N, C-alpha and C positions, 0 to 999 in steps of 0.2 A: 504494500500500500504506500502511495506517495505521501510524503510529509506535507503538512499544511503550510501554506505560504505564511510569511510573517512580515508585517509592516511596523516600522517605528515612526512615530510622529513626535517631533520636537515642538513643544507647544507652550503657550503662556495662557493660563486660564483667564487672565484679565483681558485678553485680546479677543474681540468678537470673531475675527477670521479664524483664529485657532479653535474657538468653541464650535463654530460652524463646521470646520473641517473634521474635528473630532466626532461630532454627532453624525456627520455623513459617513465617516469610516466605521463607526460602531454599527450603524444600520447596515452598511454594505457587508460587514463581517458576518452578519447573520445569514446572508444570502450566498456569499462567495466563500464562506468558511475559511477565513484566514485569521491568524492571531494578530493582535494589535498591542504594541508596547507604547505606552504614553510616557514621554520624558518631559518634565517641566524644565526646560533648558536654563532657566534662571537659577534653579536649585542644583541641577546636575548638567553643567555645560557639556557640549560634545567634546570628545577628546581630539587631540591634534590629528590622530589617524582617522577618526570619523569625519572630521572636516575635510581632510584630503580626499577621502573616499567619496564624500558627497559631491565635492567639486569635480572629481573625475567622472562620476555618474552623470553630472550635469554638463559634461564635455566643456569645462571651463577653458582648457588650454586652446581649443579651437574656436571658442566663443567667449571672448573676453568680457562681453556684457554680463556674463554670469557673475564675475567678480563684483560688479555693481549690484546686480539683482539680489544676491544672497545677503547683502547688508542693507540695513535701513537707510533711508535717504539722508539722515543726519549723521551717519557714521563716517569715520575717516575714509578716504579713498583707498582702494586696493587694486593692485595690478598683478597680483600673483597669489598662488596658493599660500605661500609663507605670509604675505600681507594679511590675508583673511584669517589665517590661523592666529596670528599675533593679535589682531583686532578683537576677535571673538574671545580669545583666552583672557585678554585684559578687560573686556567688557561684553559679557554674553548678551546683554540687552541690545547690542549693535546688530545682532543676527536677525534677519528677516524671519518671519514666522507666519504660518507653521511650515516646517520642512518635513516631508514625508519620504521615507526611504524603504525600498525593498532591497535589503542587503544581498540576498541570495541571487537576485536577477540583476543586480548592479544598476538599479534605476532609482532616481530621486526626482521630486518635484518641489517647487516652492508653491505651497497650496493656498495661494491667496485667491484663486478663482476656482469655481466648481469644475471648469473645463480641465484644468491641470490635474485635479484629483481624479476626474473621470478617466483621463488618459492613463493614469497609473493603475486604476482599478481594472480597466479594460485589458491590461496586460497580464492580469492574474489568471 
């Protein structure tokens, strides 16, 4: 029997987009039967390796816009994986949210729109 898919959502419960994404994923998990790990990134920031993987999954090296998109608009400018790692490790609130990751399939989305979430869910 194949193992269940697992998604991780880096979320902030005070953010309406995070709450909407989490509700959408919880509902979808009942139909698509995947496990959902919720991480409040202000309490448990992503590790350096997780940040690097997320940027890789978002194809940041070939799409430099990702370096801007993964950070809030008021965050310092980033031009590399190392920049993003430094910024988020120094101030986790600089990270855009929610970020949803399928580690096994090496896919990630910045879940600010229902379309981005639907794209990830469709791949399960």
